[in-house]
N, C-alpha and C positions, 0 to 999 in steps of 0.2 A: 963835961959829960963824958961818959964812958962809949965804948962802941956799942954795947947792948942797947942804950937808951937811943943812940942815933939810928940803930936799926929799927926800933920801934917807931921813930918819926916816919920812915920811910914805907913802912908797912901800910897796905891800904885798910881803911877801916872795915870795909865789907869784902870778903873774899869772893871773886868772881867765879860763878860756875856755870857750865853750859847746861842749859835747860834742853828738855826734848825737843821743844818747839825751835829753838835757835838751831839745833843740829839739823832738823829737817827742813827749815827755811834755807840754811846755808848749802845744804845738798842739792836742793832744788834750783837754786840760783846759779850754782856753778856747774850745773850738769850741762856740757855741750851738745851732748847727743839730743836732748828735747829741742824742739824748735822754740824759737823765742817767745811767741805768745802762749806757747803750753806752759812754758816756765813761769811767766807772769801770771797766768791763771791759777797755776798750782800754789805759786807763793801767796797770792790774793786770798785763796781759800785757808790756807794756814793762818795768816793774819786775821781774817775774819773769824775764825773758829776762836782764836786767842781773845779777840776783842770782844766777842759775844759774851765769853765766860766772865770779862771784866765789867761790861755795860749792863748785863741782863738785869741785876738787881735795881740798877738806877732806873731803867726803862720800866720794869714792873711798878716801882713807887710812883713814877709819874703818870704812868697811866691810871693807877689807882686814885691819885690825889685829883688829876683832871676829872675823872668820872665823879668823884665825890663833890667836887665844885660845881659840875653841871646839875646834878641832882638839887644841890642846896639852891642854886639860881631857879630851877623849875618850881620847888615848893615855897620860895620867898614869898610870892603873892598870895598864897594861900592861909598865912598864919598872922598872927599879932605881933607886937613888937617884942614882948617878952619871950614869945616863943621863937622868934626870930634871933633873938640874943642867946638863947640856949642852943639853938641849932649852931649859931657862929661858935659858941665855946666848944660844942661837940665837935664841930669840923676842925677847930684848931688843935684839939686833943687827937683826934684821928689822924691829922698830919704829923703830928709828933709821934705817935705810934708807927705810921709808915716809914719815917726817917729813922726810927730806931731799928725797924725791920731791915731796912737798907743796909745799916751797919752791920747788923748780925749777919746778914746773908753775905756782905762784901768780906766780911772777917773770915767766913767759913771757906769762901773761894779761894783765899790767898794761902 
């Protein structure tokens, strides 16, 4: 093996880059002029904002799916067996649609 191929073996697959959130979080946590609880509060707000952007599509999909499930249960006693089967198929299709929406929304976030 030549030296160039050895260098390629030791190079990381993904180059690390400091994001704006990492920089802000690090500066807040290392600032000794702020009181301890204020630093913790500010760091928690930075992390919550970051996590909200990651989790918002999943939360949206789960709320929609639970609402659809509740509506299906409400109307289940009012329809016959063939209508209930059709509603079940429609509910399954709607669940697939909302999970697809989750994937599309999550891909736009990142």
